[in-house]
C-alpha positions in Angstrom: -21.5 12.7 2.3 -21.5 13.6 -1.4 -18.6 11.8 -3.1 -17.7 10.4 -6.5 -17.0 6.8 -5.5 -18.3 4.1 -3.2 -19.7 1.3 -5.3 -17.3 -1.4 -4.0 -17.6 -0.3 -0.4 -20.1 -2.0 2.0 -20.3 0.6 4.7 -20.0 4.4 5.1 -16.7 6.0 5.7 -16.0 6.9 9.3 -16.9 10.6 9.8 -13.4 11.4 11.2 -11.8 9.7 8.2 -14.1 11.6 5.8 -13.3 14.9 7.4 -9.6 14.1 7.3 -9.7 13.1 3.7 -11.9 15.9 2.5 -10.5 19.0 0.8 -13.6 21.0 0.1 -12.7 23.6 2.9 -9.8 24.8 0.8 -10.1 23.6 -2.8 -13.4 25.4 -3.1 -11.5 28.4 -4.0 -10.9 27.1 -7.6 -14.6 26.4 -8.3 -14.3 28.7 -11.4 -11.3 26.8 -12.8 -13.1 23.5 -12.2 -16.1 24.6 -14.1 -14.0 26.1 -16.8 -12.1 22.9 -17.3 -15.4 20.9 -17.3 -16.9 23.1 -20.0 -13.8 22.6 -22.2 -13.9 18.8 -21.5 -17.6 18.6 -22.5 -17.0 20.6 -25.7 -14.3 18.2 -26.6 -16.4 15.1 -25.8 -19.2 16.4 -28.1 -16.8 17.2 -30.9 -15.5 13.6 -30.7 -19.0 12.2 -30.8 -18.8 10.9 -27.2 -21.6 13.2 -26.2 -24.5 14.5 -28.3 -24.9 18.2 -29.0 -28.0 18.3 -26.9 -26.2 16.7 -23.9 -23.3 19.2 -24.4 -25.7 22.1 -24.4 -27.5 21.0 -21.3 -24.3 20.3 -19.3 -22.7 23.6 -20.3 -25.9 25.5 -19.4 -26.0 23.7 -16.1 -22.3 24.4 -15.4 -22.7 28.1 -16.3 -25.7 28.3 -14.0 -23.7 26.8 -11.1 -20.9 29.3 -11.7 -23.3 32.3 -11.8 -25.1 31.2 -8.6 -21.9 30.6 -6.7 -20.6 34.0 -7.7 -23.8 35.8 -6.8 -24.1 34.0 -3.5 -27.3 32.1 -4.3 -25.5 28.8 -4.1 -23.2 27.9 -1.2 -20.3 25.5 -1.4 -20.7 23.4 1.8 -18.7 20.7 3.5 -21.3 18.1 2.7 -19.2 17.5 -0.4 -15.8 15.8 -0.3 -14.1 18.2 -2.7 -14.9 20.9 -5.3 -15.2 18.3 -8.1 -18.0 16.3 -6.2 -19.8 19.6 -5.4 -19.9 20.7 -9.1 -20.9 17.2 -10.4 -23.5 16.5 -7.7 -25.0 19.9 -8.1 -25.1 19.5 -11.9 -26.9 16.1 -11.6 -29.4 17.6 -9.2 -30.2 20.3 -11.7 -30.2 18.6 -15.1 -30.5 14.9 -14.3 -29.1 12.1 -16.5 -26.9 14.2 -18.8 -25.0 15.4 -15.7 -23.8 11.9 -15.0 -21.9 11.9 -18.3 -19.7 14.9 -17.3 -16.9 12.7 -15.9 -16.6 10.6 -19.0 -13.0 10.1 -20.0 -11.4 11.8 -17.0 -10.3 11.1 -13.5 -10.2 13.3 -10.4 -6.4 13.0 -10.7 -6.2 14.8 -14.1 -9.1 17.1 -13.1 -7.4 18.4 -9.9 -4.1 18.6 -11.8 -5.8 20.8 -14.3 -7.7 23.0 -11.7 -4.5 23.6 -9.8 -2.6 24.5 -12.9 -5.3 26.9 -14.2 -5.5 28.5 -10.8 -1.8 28.9 -10.4 -1.4 30.2 -13.9 -3.9 33.0 -13.1 -2.1 33.8 -9.8 1.3 33.9 -11.5 -0.1 36.6 -13.9 -1.7 38.5 -11.0 1.6 38.4 -9.0 3.4 39.7 -12.1 0.9 42.6 -12.4 1.5 43.6 -8.8 5.2 43.6 -9.3 4.8 45.8 -12.4 2.9 48.4 -10.3 5.7 48.3 -7.7 8.3 48.9 -10.5 6.2 51.8 -11.7 6.4 53.4 -8.3 10.2 52.7 -8.1 10.7 54.3 -11.6 8.8 57.4 -10.5 11.0 57.8 -7.4 14.1 57.3 -9.6 13.0 60.0 -12.1 12.5 62.4 -9.3 15.8 61.8 -7.5 18.6 61.6 -9.9 20.3 64.5 -8.0 19.3 63.4 -4.5 22.6 62.4 -2.9 22.8 59.9 -0.1 25.5 57.6 1.3 26.0 54.2 -0.2 26.8 51.5 2.3 29.0 48.4 2.6 28.9 46.5 5.9 26.3 49.1 7.0 29.2 51.6 7.0 29.0 54.7 4.9 31.1 54.0 1.8 30.7 56.2 -1.2 28.1 58.8 -2.3 25.3 57.6 -4.6 21.9 59.0 -5.4 18.5 57.9 -4.2 17.7 57.0 -7.8 20.7 54.7 -8.0 19.7 53.0 -4.7 16.1 52.5 -5.9 17.5 51.2 -9.2 19.1 48.2 -7.3 15.6 47.2 -6.2 14.2 47.8 -9.7 16.7 45.2 -10.9 15.7 42.7 -8.2 11.9 42.9 -8.9 12.6 42.9 -12.7 14.4 39.5 -12.2 11.4 38.3 -10.1 9.1 39.1 -13.1 11.4 37.1 -15.4 11.2 34.1 -13.0 7.4 34.3 -13.1 7.5 34.4 -16.9 9.7 31.4 -17.0 7.4 29.5 -14.7 4.4 30.4 -16.8 6.1 29.0 -20.0 7.1 25.8 -18.3 3.8 25.1 -16.6 1.5 26.0 -19.5 0.8 22.4 -20.7 -2.6 20.7 -20.2 -2.8 17.6 -18.0 -6.5 16.9 -18.8 -6.9 13.7 -20.6 -4.2 11.9 -18.7 -6.9 10.0 -16.7 -5.9 8.5 -13.4 -2.4 7.8 -14.7 -2.5 5.9 -17.9 -4.7 7.9 -20.3 -8.1 6.5 -21.4 -9.6 4.4 -24.1 -12.0 7.1 -25.2 -10.9 8.9 -28.4 -10.1 12.2 -26.7 -8.7 15.2 -28.6 -6.3 16.5 -26.0 -4.9 19.1 -28.4 -8.4 20.7 -28.7 -8.9 20.7 -24.9 -5.5 22.3 -24.4 -6.4 25.0 -27.0 -9.7 25.8 -25.4 -8.0 26.4 -22.1 -5.2 28.5 -23.4 -2.4 26.0 -23.0 0.5 25.5 -25.5 -0.5 21.9 -25.9 -1.2 18.7 -23.9 1.3 17.3 -21.3 3.1 14.4 -23.1 3.3 11.8 -20.3 0.1 10.9 -18.5 1.9 9.7 -15.3 3.9 12.9 -15.1 0.8 15.0 -15.9 -1.1 13.9 -12.8 1.9 13.8 -10.4 3.8 17.0 -11.5 3.9 19.7 -8.9 7.2 21.2 -10.1 5.5 24.4 -11.1 4.2 24.9 -7.6 7.8 24.4 -6.2 9.0 26.9 -8.7 6.3 29.4 -7.9 6.9 29.1 -4.2 10.6 29.5 -4.9 9.9 32.6 -6.9 7.6 34.0 -4.3 10.2 33.3 -1.6 12.7 35.3 -3.6 10.2 38.1 -4.0 9.7 38.1 -0.2 13.5 38.1 0.3 13.7 41.2 -1.8 10.8 42.9 -0.1 12.3 42.0 3.3 15.7 43.5 2.4 13.9 46.7 1.3 11.8 46.7 4.4 14.9 46.3 6.6 16.4 49.4 5.0 13.2 51.4 5.4 13.0 50.4 9.0 16.6 51.6 9.5 16.0 54.8 7.5 12.9 55.5 9.6 14.8 55.4 12.8 15.8 58.5 14.7 19.5 57.6 14.1 19.1 57.7 10.3 16.0 60.0 9.7 16.2 59.4 5.9 12.5 58.8 5.5 9.1 59.6 7.0 6.5 56.9 6.5 3.0 58.1 5.8 0.6 58.0 8.7 -1.6 55.6 6.7 1.2 53.0 6.8 2.4 53.6 10.4 1.1 52.7 13.9 1.5 54.2 17.3 2.3 52.8 20.8 -0.2 52.1 23.5 2.0 53.6 26.1 4.6 55.9 24.4 2.8 58.8 22.6 5.8 59.9 20.6 6.2 56.6 18.7 5.5 56.2 15.0 6.3 52.6 14.2 7.0 51.0 10.8 4.7 48.1 11.4 3.9 47.4 7.8 7.6 47.1 6.9 8.2 44.9 10.0 5.2 42.6 9.1 6.4 42.1 5.5 9.8 41.2 6.8 8.2 38.8 9.3 5.9 37.1 6.8 8.9 36.2 4.6 9.6 33.2 6.9 6.0 32.0 6.4 6.5 31.8 2.6 9.9 30.1 3.0 8.1 27.6 5.2 5.6 26.8 2.5 8.4 26.1 0.0 10.3 23.8 2.4 7.1 22.0 3.4 6.0 21.2 -0.1 9.5 20.0 -1.1 9.5 17.8 2.0 6.0 16.4 1.0 7.0 15.6 -2.5 10.4 14.1 -1.9 9.3 10.6 -1.2 6.2 10.2 -3.4 6.4 7.4 -6.0 4.6 7.7 -9.3 1.9 8.5 -10.0 -0.7 10.3 -8.0 -0.8 10.0 -4.2 -3.1 11.6 -1.7 -0.1 13.4 -0.1 -0.4 15.8 -3.0 -3.5 17.2 -1.5 -1.1 19.0 0.9 0.0 21.3 -2.0 -3.1 23.5 -1.9 -3.3 25.1 1.6 0.5 25.8 1.5 0.3 27.5 -1.9 -2.9 29.3 -1.3 -1.6 30.8 1.9 1.7 31.8 0.3 0.0 33.4 -2.7 -2.3 35.4 -0.4 0.6 36.5 1.7 2.9 37.5 -1.2 0.2 39.4 -3.1 -0.9 41.2 0.1 2.7 42.1 1.0 3.5 43.4 -2.5 0.3 45.6 -2.6 0.9 47.0 0.9 4.6 47.6 0.3 3.8 49.4 -3.0 1.3 51.7 -1.2 3.8 52.4 1.6 6.6 53.2 -0.8 4.4 55.4 -3.0 3.5 57.6 0.0 6.8 57.7 1.7 8.6 61.1 2.2 12.4 61.1 1.6 14.3 63.6 3.8 16.7 64.7 1.1 18.7 67.3 3.1 19.3 64.7 5.8 20.5 62.1 3.3 22.9 64.6 1.8 24.2 65.7 5.2 24.8 62.1 6.1 26.8 61.4 3.0 28.9 64.6 3.6 29.7 63.8 7.2 30.3 60.1 6.5 33.5 60.7 4.5 31.9 59.1 1.5 34.1 61.3 -0.7 37.4 59.9 0.8 38.0 57.6 -2.2 37.7 60.6 -4.5 40.3 62.5 -2.3 42.7 59.6 -2.8 41.9 59.6 -6.6 42.8 63.3 -6.6 46.2 62.6 -5.2 46.7 59.7 -7.7 45.9 62.1 -10.5 48.6 64.4 -9.2 51.3 61.7 -9.3 51.0 60.2 -5.8 51.1 56.3 -5.8 47.7 54.9 -4.7 49.0 53.2 -1.6 50.5 56.4 -0.4 47.4 58.4 -1.3 45.3 55.9 0.7 47.5 56.5 3.8 47.4 60.3 3.4 43.6 60.4 3.2 43.4 58.0 6.1 45.3 60.6 8.1 42.9 63.3 6.9 39.9 61.3 8.1 41.5 60.8 11.5 42.2 64.5 11.7 38.5 65.3 10.8 37.2 62.9 13.4 39.4 64.6 16.1 38.2 68.1 15.0 34.5 67.1 14.3 34.8 68.2 10.7 33.9 66.9 7.2 36.6 66.7 4.5 34.8 69.6 2.8 35.2 71.8 5.9 39.0 71.7 6.0 41.0 74.7 5.0 43.7 74.4 2.3 46.3 74.9 5.0 45.0 71.9 6.9 45.1 69.9 3.7 48.7 71.0 3.0 49.8 70.2 6.5 49.2 66.6 5.7 50.3 66.6 2.1 51.7 69.6 0.1 50.2 68.1 -3.1 46.7 69.4 -2.3 45.6 72.6 -4.1 42.4 74.6 -4.3 40.9 72.3 -6.9 40.6 69.6 -4.1 37.3 71.2 -3.1 35.7 70.7 -6.6 37.2 67.2 -6.8 35.6 66.0 -3.5 32.2 67.8 -3.8 29.5 65.2 -3.5 28.0 66.3 -6.8 31.4 65.8 -8.6 31.9 62.4 -6.8 28.6 61.2 -8.1 28.4 62.7 -11.6 31.9 61.7 -12.6 30.7 58.1 -12.4 29.2 57.8 -15.8 29.7 54.2 -16.8 26.5 52.3 -17.4 25.0 51.2 -14.0 26.8 53.9 -12.0 25.0 56.7 -10.1 26.0 59.7 -12.3 23.1 61.7 -13.5 23.8 61.1 -17.1 24.2 57.3 -16.6 21.1 57.1 -14.4 19.0 59.0 -17.0 20.1 56.5 -19.6 19.1 53.5 -17.4 15.7 55.2 -16.6 15.0 55.4 -20.3 15.7 51.6 -20.6 13.4 50.9 -17.6 10.6 53.0 -19.2 10.9 51.1 -22.4 10.8 47.8 -20.5 7.6 48.8 -18.6 5.9 50.1 -21.7 6.7 46.8 -23.5 
């Protein structure tokens, strides 16, 4: 058992207790962050005269050798060590001897693990953001190609008014853009360095915490040593942001699953992102979309679990906080995997444009525009609403769309209708007359697309 303590104990830790207490099986994933933090700490110690230049050089050379050997596979991180910190320090001492024993001067495992987790999470926040950016690029490409692809817009899963595929995709662009803003906010709030906080009350060594923070790319040092070692707010925020990302992905997946059904037939998912049935040869299942939808609950669970773990912990550090890692690691892997897979699926999906248009035409999505036509010809809106309601009922009885009715059929219900009704209720007119910012009209959409392009370029 390689551990960083034990002087005041008279017997070995029970093996079951050791195994239960150890975190090496999961915290080994931030070995690079642990070594990076240790190098910065040693550079600061030497600058402050706490270590000699020779000691600094030997320790850094040893740490860089460990990093290189782990990454090349020459050195294995095994469970004979209690955690990643003991692995790095014990291996360093084995390799360079006495100078390695000075690595831990002026720090505690409490501020060390707080630093490692913060560095790791900061990297992952940036990677998540990059994945979202790639998804937005795919969405923007679909929008640019489909400003004239008419489809039904829905409320209550009922066909409501005609929109375009570009407009529909734009709603998800806004969602994922907000997700990126949340990640940016998290980065800004979390980017303060806990190293130098010690166990909870700082240290008597003359540490230069500003220098350490600068070396590690932080805005500055955390300003309260107790909070520095016990703060996991940034993990709660990150899990919350990831839960929101998964909620957005799940909503999108639900629509793709519906659109892929025989009843909708709006899309065809690429074979590379579909699966078949073991018994029904005709099936082509949207399994990726279903799995993303299903894994959303897994990420929600990590958020609730961490909140529950943290809610009763007194200041400062407590071992309960070790429970933050597996939850966060699993959620990160899940979210990043889901974004990447969803992006690939969306990028290769085929939109059945004629079917979308036909669905909008036969769904009476232009009924509101027929009512507006009557209003523009002097009919009070409430009366116009009733007249168009009767038109829809007549169409349902005859199996027709509003566009299919003859002028005589229109006039039989209201003499106000004239030949210009057909232009007024054409789907193209219905869409393109909506030109306010944020609406589905081609001109309005092209303006928004230019804004989105500038946003992604920036």
